[in-house]
N, C-alpha and C positions, 0 to 999 in steps of 0.2 A: 732367323730371328733372332735375338739374343739379349743378355743385359748387360750394360757397361758401368763400371763405377770407378772410383780413385779417390787419391789425397794426392796433393802437390803442397809440397812444403816452401814457400817461398822466400825463406831464408835458410843457411845451411848452421846456425845456432839451434835448429831446432829439432831434435831425436827423429833417426828416421819411420816413415811410415814401418805401424806394427803390422805382420803379415796377418794376426790374428783379426785386427781389424779387418783388410781387404777381406780375408775370407768371410766375413761375417759381414760384410756388404756384397758378397758375391752372393751367399746365403739367403739373404731379404730379395733377389730379384730369382729364385727359384723358376718361377712359373714364366719367368720370359725364356729361361733357358735352362731346362732341367737334364741336356744329354751329359752335358760333359763342363766342370768347373776349373776356372786357371788363376791363377796372380803371380805379377812381379813387383818385385819394387827393389829400389837400391838405395843410396841415401835421402835424394831428396822428392822421391817420388814411388805410387804404388798405383800401379791397374790391375781391378780385379774384373772378371767375367765369368758371365752364365748362359751357356749355350745351348741352344737350339740347330741341330746338326740339319740341313738343308742343301747346302751345296760343299762340294766333297768332303763325303762325312767322313773317310777313313785320318785326313791331315787337316790343315788350316785352325788345328787348336790354336787357343789365343790366350792371354796376350800372346802377340805373335811378333816376330822381328823381323830385320832385314837381313843381308848376310853378315855381316860384323856383328852383331847385337847390338844396336848402337841407336839405334830408331824404333822403337817398341809402337804397338796398336792395342787398342782395346776396341772392339765394332760392331754398331747393331745396326744391320739391315740388309742390304743387299745393293753391289753396284751393278745391273743388267747389260753394261755395256762393256765390262771387265776383260773380254774377252778381245776385244778389239784394242781395249787399252792395253791387254798384256803383248801383243802385236808390237802395238810402237814400242813399249819399254825395251823388250828385245832387241829390235832391230836397232836401240841406244847401247846395248851394251847389257842392261838387266839380266838376272842369271836368276830361276824359280826354283825351288824344291817342292811347292804345293799348285794344286790347281784350284785355286780358293780365290774369291776374288776380295779376302782380306788381303792377302798378301800385294795383291795388285795398288793396295793403298801406300803400302809403305816405300812402294818401289815409284810409283807414280809422286808421291810428298817431294822423295830424293832427286827425282828427275826436274818437277814445275815447280817446286813451293806450293806454296797458296794458293795457284791458277790452276793446280791439279781438279781441286773441287769446282770449277766449271765445266771440267769434261767429263764429269762423272754422269749417268744417267741413272736414278736410281733413290733410295729412301735410307736416309743413314741418317747414325748419330756417332762422332767418332772421336777419342782422342789419342794425340798423338805424343809419345814423348821422347823426347831429342836428347840422348843422355849424352853426349859430345856437347852439344850448344846449351844443355839445360833448360831447354824449352818445350811446353808444354802447348798443343794447339787442340781447343774441342771447336767441332762443328757440327752443323744439321744439314738435314737437303731442303731445299728449294723452299720446299711447302708446308715442311713442320711435320710429316708424315711419323718421324723419330723422334721422340722425346727425349732431351737433354737439359736437364738442370743443373745449377752450381750455388754454391755461396760460398764467403768469403769470410774467417772468424778465425781466431787470433794466429794471423799468420800461415794460414793455409789455408789451401782452397779446398771443396771437397765437391764431387760431381757426381753424375749417376744418371740411370734410364728413367727414376723414378724418384723423389722425395722420401721415401722410407728408408733408402740409401746414403741420403748424405744424413740423415737423424743417427741413423746408426755406425755412420763414419766420423762422426763430428758430434758424439755427446753434449758438447760446450755449446753447440746452436739452439739458440733458443726457441721451443716449441711453442708458437702461437700463429694465433689464426691474423693475417693481416687485414685489417679496416679499408686502406684502399682497394686490394685484392677483391675483398667481399662485395666490394661496391661496383666495381667492373662485372663482377659474376651476376648482380644484382642492377643492371643498364644492360649489357650488352649480348647476355647467357653462358659469358666466359670471362675470363681473366684474356689481356692482350700481353703477350709478352715485350719486354721482360717481367712482367710484374706476374706471383703468384698468387695465392691465399696465404702461404705461408711468410711469417714475418723471417727478415732475412737472407730467404729462398730467390733467385733467382731463371727464370728459365730461357735457353740458349732461342734468339730470335731466329727462325727460321730463317734459309741463308744466309746463314752468320758464319765468318769462323773470329775465336777470342785466344790471343794467343798471349801466354804469359811469357817472359823473358827477361832475363836482367833487372826485376823490380820494377817494370815497364806492363802496361797492359793496353793488350790494342785488341780493339773491335769493329770488326767493318762488316757491313756485307760484299759479297760476292756475286748476289743475285738479289733481282728486284723484279716485281710484276713490270710489264711493260705492255704499252699499249700506243695506236698509231696516234700522232699529233695530228690532226688533218686527213688528207691522205696520203699523206711521207707515212711506208712501212707497209699501206695497206694492202691485203691480200690484192688480187689482180686476177681477173676472171670471172666468171657469170658462180651463180648459187649450187648451180650444180656439177661446178668447176670443184666450185670448195668442199662439195659432199663427199667427190670422188677422193679428194686430198684427205680432207677426214679419215673416211673410211680405210684409207689406205694407209695411213699413221697411229689409226687407230689397232689395226690388225699388226701391224710390227712391233707396237708397242705389249698389244696381249700374246705374240707369239715369244718376244721375250722373257716375259711373265711367265709363260707355260712351261718355257725347254730348257730355263736356266735356272736350273733346279735339279737335283737329283733324287728329290723325295715326288710321289704322283701329284700334282694340283689340282684343286677342286672348284666349283665357282659358287658365291651365293647368287642365288635368284628370288628377288621382291615382285615378277610378275611386269613393272614397268620395262621402259625403255633401255635406260641404261643397262640394268644387270642384265636383261636379256640380250641385249647386244653380247656385251661383255660375255657371256655364256657363249652366247654363240661365236664368236671369234676363239673363245678359249676352248670348246668341241671342236673347229676347226685345227687350231694348231694341234690340238691332241691327237685327234683320226682315228683312235679308238674309243673303249670304254670311257665315262667322262662325270664325276660324282656333280650334282649339286643341292644346293643345301635351302632350303626355303621356310619362312618364320611363318605362323599362321598362326591368328586370334581368337579367341572364342568369343570376342566383341564382332559381330558384324560389322560393326561402324570400320573397324581398321583393317579387317581381312581381306586379303587378294590371293586367296584360292584357288581362283577359276584361271585367272591369269598365267598364275605359276604352274600348274601342273600343264597347259596349256603348250607354256615354254617345253616344260619340260618332256613331255609327249612329244612336240614336234623333234628337238635335240637329240632323242633317245636315251636320256641318261640315268643312272644308276639316282633316282631321285631321293630326297631325306628330309623329311620333315618334323619341326616340332607345334604342337599346340600351347600356345600360350597362353592362363584363365589372368583377371585381376589376381588372382589369390597365389601363382606362380610370380607375378612382378612383385606384391608385396614379400613372397618369401625369399626370393633373391636379392632385395633391396640394396639391403647391408653390406654383400658379398660384392655389389656391385661399386658400391660405392669406396669399400677397400681398395678397388682398384682403380677408380678414378683417380682419389686423391684430391678432389676439389669437388664446390655443392655441383649442383645440376638443379635447373629449371622444367627440364621435362625427364619424363620415364622412360624414354625413348632405348636410353643406355643397356636397361635390364635385360628388358625381351632378346637384346643383341646379345649379351652375356649369354643368356640359355643357347642361346642359337649357335655360339662355337664351342660350347658344351657338346652340342651336338655333334659336331664336328669332331670335335677330343674322341669323342667314342668310337669313330668309326676307322681314327689310327691315322686319319691325314692332320700334317700338319701346317700347310696352307692353301689359302684362299683365294680366288680373284675378286674381288668388288666392283658396286659402280661409282664410287664417291667420286667427285670432282666435276661428274657432267652439270650438273645445275649451275654451279658455282663459272665455269669456264666456259659454257652454250650458255646462260643465260635463262633457266629453267626454273625461278623460283619465282612465286607471285608477288615477292617483294618489288623484282625489278615490272613488273607487271604495273604493280602498283603505281610503283615512282612514276613511268610514263602517264600512267593516267594522271596523274597528279599537277604534274607538270603539264598536262594539255587542258586540265583544268584552271590551272595557275596563270594562264594566258590568258581568257575569259572568265573570272571567279564568278562573276552575276550568273554563270551560262546552270541552264537549269539538265539539258542534257548531258554536259560533261559527266558529272560527276556520276551517270548511272552508269558510266561507262565499270565503274567498281563490282557491281552485281555482280561481272562475268566474273571474280575473285573468288577461290574460296568456297564453291561449290561444295566443294567434299566436308565440309563441316556441318553437323548438324544443328549448330550455335553459330551459325557464319556472320561476319564482324559486318557484313554487308547485305545483312537481310532486311535490315528498320533504315529506310533513306534515312531519316532526319537523326540515328546514330551514326551511318554513315558517314552524312554530310559534317556532323561535328566532330567527328572526330580523324579523318582522314583530310578535314577543310582546315586545320591546322596548320599555322605558318604557311601558306600559298604565296607569300610575297617573299619567303626564304629559298624560291624552287631553284634557284641558280646557284647558292649553297653547297659545300661541300656540308655530305649528312641528311641531306635536306627528303631522301627517300626512307633514309634508315630513322628518322626523327620520328615516328610514331610508336615503334620496336622500342626506340630505345628510352622515350619517356614515360611508354606505360610497364618496361620493368623498372625503371626507377624508384614507379611506385610500389615493390616491393621492399624499398627499405622502409617503408611506414614503420615495419618490425622490430627496427634495431634497439638494441639498448642506445641508453645516453650517452655514455661513453663512446660506444663504437662509432655511433652517426657525428657524434663530435670530432674525431678523429678521421672520417671519413669527408668529412665537408672542406678538408683542407686541400683537398685535391678533385679540382672540377676533369674527371675521368675521359668526359667527353672529348671537352675542349685539347684536354691533352692530346687526344687522339687526332683530331682535326690538324692541331697543329706541327706534329710527328708526319704529315703527307707527305712524298715529292714536290719537287718543285717544276715538276711536270704535270702535276695533277690536273690545275684548272684549264691547260690545253688537251684535256682529254676529253671525249663524249661524255654526255650524261649518264649513258651504261654504265660505259667503262668505268666511270668515279665509281658508279653503286658497286660493280663486280670487284672491283678492286677493296674497298670496305669490306664488305663481304668475306673476299679470302683473306683479309688482314683480321678479321675477327673470326667469325664463327668456321671457319673451313679449318682450322689446324687446331682453336684449342676449345671445338665444342665436337664435331663432326670426325677428323682425325683424330681426339684424343678420347672423348669420354666416349662416344660409339663406335670409335674405331679402332685403335692401340689398344686402348687399354682394356675393352671387354676382349679380345680375341687373345693378347698377351696370357689374361688374366687365364684361360685355359690352355696358353702354350699354342695359340694358334697364330701364324701368320697372315696377314691382307696385304694382297699386291694390287696398285691401284691405276689400270691402266690410263684411263683418261687425266691423271697425273704425272703422265710423263714428261721427260723437258721436254721434247719433240710435238706433242699434242697441244702441252700447252702456249707453247709459241707461236703454232698455227691460229687456236681459236682466239689469242691475242691480236693478232692481223687481219681478224675478218671484222666487215662492216658489222655496223648495230643490228641492220635489217634483215640480215643473213642469220643472226641469231634470235631475235627478238622482231619479227616481222607482224609488223602490227599489234598486234597481243599473242601470236603465237608464239611461243617457248619452245627452243632447241629448236627453230625451225631447220637449220641445216643438217644437224642429227637426226631428226627423221628423215630427211633423204638420203643420210647418210645409209642409214638402215634399212630402205625400200630393199625389198627383194629378199631379204635374211630374214625380217621378224613377221609374222603374221598382222594383218591387218585390222586385228582385233586387239592389239599392243599399240600400235600405229596410233589407233586413234581413239583408244579409250580416253574417260574423263580423267584428267589429272590426281592422282591421290598421294600425294607424300608421306614418306613414313611417318606414323605415329604411333601411341601407343597410349593406354588410361592413364591418367593423374591420379588426379586426388582423388576417387572413383573407387582408384584401388586399395584406397585404406579403408573407404565407409565399409566395416567389418568389423562385426563384434569381438574376433579375438585377434591377433595380430604375432609374428614372432617376438619373442620378449625385448631381443633387442632395441623394438623399434618402438616399441612402451617404454622403456628405459631411455632413450635416446630425448625422448618428448614429454620426460617427466620434470615436474619443477624441478628437482633436486639437480638431473643434470643441464637444463635451461638454466639455472643462477649457476653451475659450475663451468660451464663454455661464457657466459658471458654475452656473446654475440647480442641476443634478441630480447625484447622487452618480457619476461615470465608470462605473465599476464595476457597480452597480446596476443602471444605465440599458442597459449592455452586456448584459447577463445576460438581461435581461426582452426584449433585442432580436433577443438569438440564439435565445431558445427562439421568440419569432414566427416568426421567420426558417423555423425548421423545420417542415413539412406535418404532421409526426406531432403535435407539443406543440400548438401552436397551435389546437388543434382542441380540446384540452380547455381551454381558458380560460375561468376566470369571468370574469365580468361586469365585474369591479375591474381585471383585466388588462387586457380589451377596452381598457376608455377609457384605461388607465394606456399604453398604446400609442400611442395618436391621442394621446392627455395630448402624450406627452413629444416624438413627432414633429415635433406643431404649434408646440409651443415652439420646439423648434428651429430650426420655419423661420421663425416667427416674428422671432428673432433673427439668423437672416440675412441678410432682407427687409427689414428698418429699425432694425436697428441694424450689425451688421458690413459693410452693403454700402450704397455709396451709394443714393438716390432716383432713379429712372429720370425723369427728365424729359421722354423722348422729343425728337422734332424741334422748332424753333423752327416758333411758329404763330402768323398774323397773328390779332391783336387787332382785332375790329369796333368794341369801344367805348374809346376810351383816354380818360379826363377828367384830365386835370392841372393842377387846378386855382390851383396853385404857377406856371404857366407863362404863365395869365394872367394874374395880379398884377404 
């Protein structure tokens, strides 16, 4: 796993990109790849790379070129089927000088052009520069595991794995928060690409390829989520047949992620079905010693230690644990936000940052995780909630049907379904819109939008110019209305929270902040495709979530894991900050001076909420909306502090192993 960056001048009238600029961009990403650094530049384009060596440790340095050094690549990620692709390319006459998956990318693009990306099974952000045709190609994996940002300013394009690289490479780029991006965050819990929270900065959409050539720009999707329309394209067979197919696909996906690495691979172990099955399959593929890593909480409400240790004992792993307290979350909050580069409304990313620190200390560079299972196999309460609400909508006057909502959220001490009157009021809204897009997500989106009450007047006015929910719903694919309701709900969940929150704030950024790569078997190309063909009842059987996955896990996981009450990953939110002393950076971020300087929130309203949060006797009565508001407020202030108010930390000077200057050779 690595960091990539670069500068492309759309006009020949501009001077060549500066080597020093490219080196600074790479250094800003040194946490993503501390092992080696490289740059390339010619008269129009420069590429930068920071490498975390995982495949082909002795070669494969980047930027890397084809045989005649006219096609160059800077690549972040892994192409897991690179060996199979290499065989195809060698049969076509291509020759290779390394054993890396990086070199497969340049030859695949030579052979198949943009269609090459459809063949890749992996997780990637790629920048390709064709010196002969003066073409820049940017592309990102199907589900957005790896990030890629870009900005167009004063005739040039700057791009990189993180926004800090763009700000380093283009000082003329305005460093300001974007009100519409903030509005999306305080609605969907995240931004939806291409939107970001920074003015002038865009995020390449997952499954897209963006090409600059001859003064034109072309941005197209090479892949998008697909679900059956009726029975056409649906899986043929029984639910047990489907379970067998799922288990086989996951075993192959996990084996690829275990064996296609020249360094040891461990696994996260949360104690739920997803991580337990991932660790089990990883252990089977490895065959010898295997390391697992678990996150424990001092607060019993969030802790899953007994299940984690049960799985570790069954697998015979070398098990490592980190115990996280509220004080630990407060201490690590600022550093985590420096890596998320976006506001968050839940504190969950911070403990995961502390967990990746533990992985780093053991010397491991790669871990398997179970992300994606809830999205593709319908594991969230939101999917069950949508099903119950649609069932209720058929008979709005029923007294029985809304009672089914009481079966949701049993793990919350203050469950939103605990009081019947409140449950009916909250979940009973808009029942007449049960067949409209976004129906299942509506309550969550409206709750998130309530957080915007803290916005300062100018931010609120600017944000009001865009209806972010309408913009999302009008961008849905034409086949969306022909999908089942569950498929529609799954699509919207993957379009919003999967890439923007789970794979970014909780995934890539928290792992790469400690130079650790995450690999996600559930997001394998073939696993996702198979899951998309399964009938709804195989995934959500009445109200039994991930039904087919549980069947696929039988015989491999203990019954205690398979039948345990559902407990999604969570961490203490506002309670984290209800303490007499906090790190100075948090106190500074929430000072009147900083609030006024950032200009995002009304200072009086923000300070009132913050004062309430700091009082242990009052914060315990916080509503869910107040919890999210506090975390969103503080994290937004820290984004402003780290990326706008403070110069980007470039760290010490580092040697560049690869330094190709085409201008010096002319």
